C-alpha positions in Angstrom: 0.0 0.0 0.0 2.7 2.5 0.9 4.2 2.2 -2.6 0.8 3.2 -4.1 1.0 6.6 -2.4 4.8 7.0 -2.7 5.6 6.9 1.0 8.2 4.7 2.7 7.3 1.7 4.7 9.0 3.3 7.8 6.8 6.4 7.5 3.6 4.3 7.1 4.7 2.2 10.2 5.3 5.4 12.2 1.9 6.8 11.3 0.1 3.6 12.2 1.9 3.5 15.5 0.9 7.1 16.3 -2.7 6.6 15.3 -3.1 3.5 17.4 -2.2 5.5 20.5 -4.8 8.2 19.7 -8.2 8.3 21.2 -11.3 8.8 19.0 -11.7 12.5 20.2 -8.1 13.2 19.3 -8.6 11.8 15.8 -11.7 13.9 15.3 -9.9 17.0 16.5 -7.0 16.3 14.2 -9.4 15.8 11.3 -11.1 19.1 12.2 -7.7 20.9 12.3 -6.9 19.5 8.8 -10.2 20.7 7.4 -9.7 24.2 9.0 -6.1 24.3 7.6 -7.3 23.5 4.1 -10.0 26.2 4.4 -7.4 28.8 5.5 -5.1 27.8 2.7 -7.9 28.4 0.2 -8.6 31.8 1.7 -4.9 32.7 1.6 -4.6 31.7 -2.0 -7.3 34.3 -3.1 -5.9 37.0 -5.3 -5.0 40.2 -3.6 -7.5 42.0 -5.9 -10.4 40.1 -4.4 -9.3 41.2 -0.9 -9.0 44.8 -2.0 -12.5 44.7 -3.5 -13.9 43.3 -0.2 -12.1 46.0 1.8 -13.5 48.7 -0.4 -17.0 47.3 -0.1 -16.8 47.0 3.7 -15.4 50.6 4.1 -18.4 52.2 2.4 -20.9 54.0 4.5 -24.4 52.6 3.8 
């Protein structure tokens, strides 16, 4: 399996060992952190121009 995803057998073994020691709540928390990190990366990748447009829109007095 490790060869299918291009990771070494040692890395796969270490991950399995770490995950066995984790509680279910810890796994869920880790998954939530990964999802949040992916979301933040998408936000950070937005072009600066989009951010400037939003700043201008928010600065207007309605």
